[in-house]
N, C-alpha and C positions, 0 to 999 in steps of 0.2 A: 572586278575593281570596285563596283558599288557595294558588294558584300564586305569587302575589306575596309572600305570607308565607314560603313555602318558599324562594323565590329570595333573599329578604332574609336568611333564616337561613343559607343556604348561603354567601352573600357575606360575612356576618359571621364565620362559622367560617373561611372561606378567608382573609379579611383578617387574622384573629387568627393563623392559621398563618404567613402571610407576615411579620407583625409579629414573631412569636416567633423566626422564623429570622433576622430582621434584628438582634434584640437578643441572640442567642446569640453570644458572643464566639468568635473563632477560637482555635485551639490555640496560636498564638503571641502572643495578645493580652496586654496587661498583666494583665487580670483572671485569665486562666487561669494564666499563668506565675507571678504573685504567689502565688496559692493553692497551686500545686504546690511552689514554693520555700519558702514559709512552712511547709508541712507537713513538709518535710525538716528545717527549722530547729526546729520544735516537737518532732519526733521525738528530736532530740539532747537537747533540754531535758528531755524525759520520761525519757530514758535516764540522764542524769546524776542526776536526782532519784530514780530507781529504785535507783541504786547506793548512794545515801545511805540509803534506807530499809532496805537489806539489811545495814546495819552495826549491830552491837550497841553501838558506842561513839559513835553520833551523839547529839548533845544533843537534848533534847525539843523545844526551840524550832526547831532546824534540821529535825528530823524532821517537825514540823507544817508548816513552810513547804514542804518537799519534797512532802508529800501534797497540799497546795493547788496547787502548780505542776503536778503530774501531773493532777489533776482539771481545772484550768482549761485546760491545753494540750490534753488529750484531748477536752474538750468543743468547743474551737475547731476541732480537727482534724476532728471529726465534722461540724461545720457546713461546713467547707471541702470535705470529701469529698462531702457531699450536693450542694453547689453545683456541684462539678466534674462529678458525675454528670448534673446537669440540663443542663450545657453539652456533654455527651457527650465529655468530655475524660478523659484518664488521671488517676488519683488522685494520682500523684506525678510529679515530674520524672524522666523516664526517660533523660535525656541526661547528658553530662559538662559541660554548660554551664549556668550559672545567672546570674541578674541581667542578662541581655541586655535585659530589659524595662525596665530602669532605666538610661537612657542617662547619668545622672550618675555611674554606677559603671562601673569597667572590668569586662568580662565575666570571670567566675570559674568555679570548679567549685562544686557544691553543698557540698562539704566545707570550702570556704574562704570561704563567704559571711561577711559581717560578723557578728562575735560568736560564730562557731562555735569551740568548743574544739578544739584540735589534738590529735593522738594522744599527744604527750608530756604534755600537760596531763591527759588522761584516765588515762594510766599513773600519773602522780604522784598523782592523786586516788585511784586504787585502792590505791596503796602507803602513803599517809599514814594516820595513825590519829587518833582523838579530835578534839581542838580544832583541830589543824592541818588535818585533812581537812575539818572543818566550814568553816573559814575559806577554804580553797581552793574548796570547792563554792560558797560565797556569792560569792566573787570571780569565778569562772567564770560563774555564773548572772547576775550583774549585767551583765557584758560581753555575755553571750548576749542578754539582754533589750534592751540598748542597740542591738545589731545588728538585732534584730527590729523595734524601734521605727523605726529608720532605713528599713527596707524598707516597713513599714506606713504610715509618713508619706507616702512617695511614692505608694503604691497608693491611699491615701485621697484624694489630690489628683488622680490621673490615671486611675484605673480608670473604665470606662464604665458598669458595672452598679452600681446603687445598693446592692444587697445586698453586693457585694464592698467597696465603700467603707465600708459599715456595719461589716463584719467588720474591716477594716483600722483604722478608728477605734476599735473596741472593743479591738483588740490594743494600740494605742498607750496607751489609758487604763489597761487592766489591767496592762500590763507596766511602765508608769511607776509605778503604785501599788506593784507588787511590788518594783521597784528601791528605792523609798523604804524599804519594810519590810526588805528584805535589807541595805541599807546601814546601817540602825539596828542590826540584829542583828549585822552584822560589826563595827561599832564596839563593841558590848557584849562580844563575844567577844575583841576585841583590847584591851579595857581602856581604851578612849578615851572 
């Protein structure tokens, strides 16, 4: 009886290990590549929001939104890093290729993924002051979130691991809500 129980326990553990290996996505899977590319995407959003926080002439409302963006995107980045660690995958895209996991998009570089602000935009953001800087930040962040939603929508529908689909769905929901808030704030600043 004892031997039968030990054998059953061994088979259960061995079966669990085999099952976990089967459910760990490969380094080139939609699951891993989405998480890596979205981290890159989030890092730029955090960077733009940090630049706004460092300005004395940022409006209180934009300052508050920037703090919320930083908190939300860093929290999501933490969840993505934890999941990438569990997959034994690199924390970030370490290649010059992005979006190859999303066949509806042409392959691009991480810096040119949908919604990414370009160097000229970031230079203008650093040079502008007051309300004009606030409006450009909001405009860039709205486009940034729209690009993130585009990526997350695809991952929510095509990733294999439920936790990745959950993260992607959460990104879609939170970033759409932020787009609505940022659009309202931009209209107020623009006097519309």
